[in-house]
ZAFI-295595 format. One record per residue (C-alpha): x, y, z; residue in three letters. Coordinates in steps of 0.2 Angstrom, whole numbers, padded with zeros to 4 digits, always signed. Example, Ala and Ser with C-alpha at 12.3 -4.5 7.8 and 13.67 -1.06 7.14 Angstrom:
% residues 2
+0062-0022+0039ala +0068-0005+0036ser 
This chain:
% residues 224
-0082+0822-0844met -0077+0828-0861thr -0059+0833-0859glu -0045+0820-0858pro -0043+0815-0840tyr -0033+0802-0829leu -0041+0788-0819thr -0037+0771-0812ile -0034+0757-0825ala -0043+0745-0815lys -0053+0743-0798asn -0042+0735-0785thr -0040+0732-0766thr -0024+0735-0757tyr -0021+0730-0739glu -0007+0734-0726gln -0005+0732-0707thr +0001+0746-0697ile +0004+0744-0678lys -0008+0729-0678lys -0022+0738-0687ser -0027+0732-0704arg -0030+0746-0717phe -0038+0740-0733ile -0041+0752-0747cys -0054+0747-0760ser -0054+0759-0775ile -0065+0759-0791ala -0070+0770-0806arg -0087+0778-0805val -0097+0790-0816ser -0110+0796-0804ser -0113+0800-0786glu -0125+0786-0786glu -0112+0773-0791glu -0100+0780-0778ala -0113+0777-0764gln -0117+0760-0770gln -0099+0755-0770phe -0097+0762-0752ile -0112+0753-0747thr -0105+0737-0754ser -0089+0739-0745ile -0097+0743-0729gln -0108+0727-0731ala -0093+0716-0734ala -0084+0723-0719asn -0098+0724-0706lys -0086+0720-0691lys -0073+0733-0697ala -0070+0748-0684thr -0071+0761-0698his -0075+0762-0717asn -0069+0779-0722cys -0071+0786-0739phe -0069+0800-0752ala -0073+0802-0770tyr -0072+0815-0784met -0084+0815-0799ile -0088+0825-0814gly -0081+0840-0824asp -0068+0849-0814asn -0072+0837-0800asp -0088+0846-0795arg -0094+0832-0784ile -0082+0829-0769gln -0086+0820-0754arg -0077+0813-0739glu -0081+0804-0722ser -0070+0800-0707asp -0084+0787-0702asn -0080+0789-0683gly -0061+0792-0684glu -0055+0809-0676pro -0061+0824-0688ser -0049+0826-0702gly -0038+0811-0700thr -0046+0799-0713ala -0058+0806-0726gly -0048+0822-0730ile -0031+0812-0732pro -0040+0800-0743ile -0047+0814-0754leu -0030+0823-0754glu -0022+0807-0761ser -0034+0806-0775leu -0031+0825-0779lys -0012+0823-0778leu -0013+0808-0791ala -0024+0820-0802lys -0036+0806-0805ile -0055+0808-0808his -0071+0799-0807asn -0065+0788-0793val -0071+0782-0776val -0059+0775-0762ala -0065+0767-0746val -0052+0763-0733val -0058+0750-0721thr -0049+0749-0704arg -0049+0734-0692tyr -0042+0741-0675phe -0027+0731-0669gly -0027+0738-0651gly -0013+0751-0653ile -0018+0770-0655lys -0009+0779-0669leu -0013+0797-0665gly -0019+0810-0677ala -0003+0811-0687gly -0001+0792-0688gly -0019+0790-0694leu -0017+0803-0707ile -0001+0795-0714arg -0010+0778-0713ala -0025+0783-0723tyr -0015+0793-0735ser -0002+0780-0739asn -0015+0765-0740thr -0024+0775-0753thr -0009+0780-0763thr -0003+0762-0763glu -0020+0756-0770ala -0018+0769-0784ile -0001+0763-0788his -0007+0745-0788gln -0022+0750-0799ala -0011+0759-0812gly -0017+0774-0822leu -0024+0777-0839val -0028+0793-0848gln -0046+0792-0855arg -0048+0802-0871ile -0066+0805-0879lys -0065+0801-0897gln -0077+0802-0912ala -0078+0790-0927ile -0076+0799-0944leu -0083+0790-0959lys -0073+0795-0974ile -0080+0790-0991thr -0068+0790-1006val -0066+0783-1023thr -0055+0767-1025tyr -0042+0778-1034ala -0040+0788-1018leu -0041+0774-1006his -0023+0770-1005asp -0017+0788-1004pro -0030+0790-0990leu -0023+0775-0980leu -0005+0782-0983tyr -0011+0799-0976tyr -0019+0791-0961leu -0004+0781-0957lys +0008+0796-0959glu -0003+0806-0947asn -0006+0792-0934asn -0024+0791-0936leu -0031+0774-0931glu -0043+0765-0944val -0058+0758-0935ala -0064+0748-0950gly -0069+0749-0969glu -0084+0745-0980glu -0083+0742-0999tyr -0096+0747-1011gly -0097+0759-1025val -0084+0768-1016asn -0074+0764-1000val -0080+0770-0983glu -0065+0771-0971thr -0069+0774-0952ser -0056+0782-0941ile -0055+0787-0923tyr -0051+0805-0919val -0049+0814-0902asn -0064+0826-0900glu -0052+0840-0897thr -0044+0837-0914asp -0060+0834-0924leu -0061+0850-0933glu -0043+0851-0937asp -0042+0834-0944val -0058+0836-0955lys -0050+0853-0962glu -0034+0845-0966lys -0042+0830-0974leu -0053+0841-0985ile -0038+0851-0990asn -0026+0837-0993arg -0039+0828-1005phe -0045+0844-1013asn -0063+0841-1006asp -0064+0824-1016gln -0071+0815-1001leu -0086+0815-0990gln -0084+0815-0971ile -0098+0811-0958thr -0097+0809-0939glu -0102+0793-0931gly -0102+0786-0914asp -0091+0791-0899gln -0080+0781-0888arg -0067+0783-0874phe -0050+0778-0878asn -0039+0773-0864glu -0020+0775-0865ile -0009+0768-0851pro -0001+0782-0841tyr +0017+0774-0840val +0025+0787-0829val +0012+0784-0815cys +0025+0776-0804lys +0037+0791-0804ile +0022+0803-0800lys +0016+0792-0786leu +0033+0791-0778glu +0032+0810-0778lys +0015+0810-0770ile +0021+0798-0756lys +0035+0810-0753ser +0022+0824-0749his +0012+0813-0736leu 
């Protein structure tokens, strides 16, 4: 994915008991359908005695890959509620498996939908959210006379310095969001009257904690 997107901050497992049935949601980041299937297989292998291992995942640009499974529960009572919980949280590139150990009391269709939805939502809450932003490294070469003005400009414009190398001139590397790349380069060139050289380096994903996730997840739970 190239655009900024939300995902879970960490892989986690959340468990709760509802009318003597254990519901365990295992949620993880994935970048491909193969990774998602491997994760599902690992959870199934670790819970061979479970009554059900239901799952859902969303992967790729515009969530083009979406899969869900009731794994033996009544149609529409497990896989879809898990998938809807992921969608309501607006997270991407994730897989969630909800394992159920039946406790002897039937929940009915409505009860199952709420159980699978709420268990998934609580797992998302426990995992926390981050925004992943694709960034490129810009390498800016300037004379020593322009080095301090450059650093001041970068600080004033909240541009993170990745590192510096000193030689005949100074090469300062900065992280720039891909969506801002051309704008940042143009402004640097204009500000320093084209007295610098700019080259693009490697790319990375920067992760920013999504601090309002608790508020959003409470709204999500109110819809379930």
